[in-house]
N, C-alpha and C positions, 0 to 999 in steps of 0.2 A: 504494500500499500504506500502510495507516495504522500509526501507532506502536503502537496497541493490538494490531493483528494481528501485528506483529513480535515484541512482548514476550509476548503471550498464550501461556501454556503453559510459559513459562520458569520455572524454579525459582531464584529469586534470593535467598531468605532466607539470611542469613549469607554473602552474596557481596559483593564490591566491584566497582563499575562505574566506569570512567573515561570521562567524556563530554566531548567537545570541542564547542564551540559551545553550551554549556549555558545561556547567558544569554538566549536567545530561541528562538522557533520550534520546530523539530523537536527540537533539543537540550534545550530546557526541557521540552517534553512528554515526551521520553524519560526525563529525569531524574526527573520526577514519577511517571511510570508504573513505572519500576524501583523507586523508593522505595516505592510502593504494594505492590510484590511483596516488600518486605523487604530490598532491597539497600542497602548503604552507598554513597553517591554522592560521587564526586570530581568536582565540577562545575567545568569549566574554560571560559574564554572569553577572548578578547583584551580584552574590557571587564571589568575586575576588579569593578566595581560590579554589573554584571549577573550575573556568576558568584556573587557574594556574595548577591544577592537570590534566586537560584535555590537556593542552599544554605539560606537561611532558610526558603524555602517547603518544602523537603524536610524540614527539622528540624521545622517546624510539623505535619507529618504524624505525627510521633512514631513512626517506623518504624525504619529502619536507621541513620539519621544521615547527615551530610553534612559536606563541607568544600569550600572554594572556592579556586581558583588562577587567576592570570592566566597564560594560555598563548597565544602566537602560534604556531600550528601551522606557520608557514612558517619558524620558527626552531627547529631541532632541539633546541638546548640548553634552550629553554623547556619543551618536552614532557618531556624527560629529567628536568629538575629537578622538574617537577610529579609525575611518576611516583615518583621517589625520595622525595618528600615525603609520599606516602600513608603514614599511620601503620603501623608494623610489625604492630600488633595486628589490622589489617584486611587487610593483604596486598592483592594485586590479582589478580582472577580473569579 
């Protein structure tokens, strides 16, 4: 199943998505596709530089905006901290 097929038909404008593994592969593709649909993207990855690069690519689309966080999904505290860091004005959908 392709990322486009997963996201197609979703209404993401004014929504916030929290994507783990956003620094490469499926996570990167999903981040970009969700942004194309108008979502604000919280791009997370264990590699903070990759997450930041993804956020910059999303920002370049000039759609919903983005932020980057380093998250190791094997460490529950990392994920909780990143979720709490999503700006209040965006919320989390």
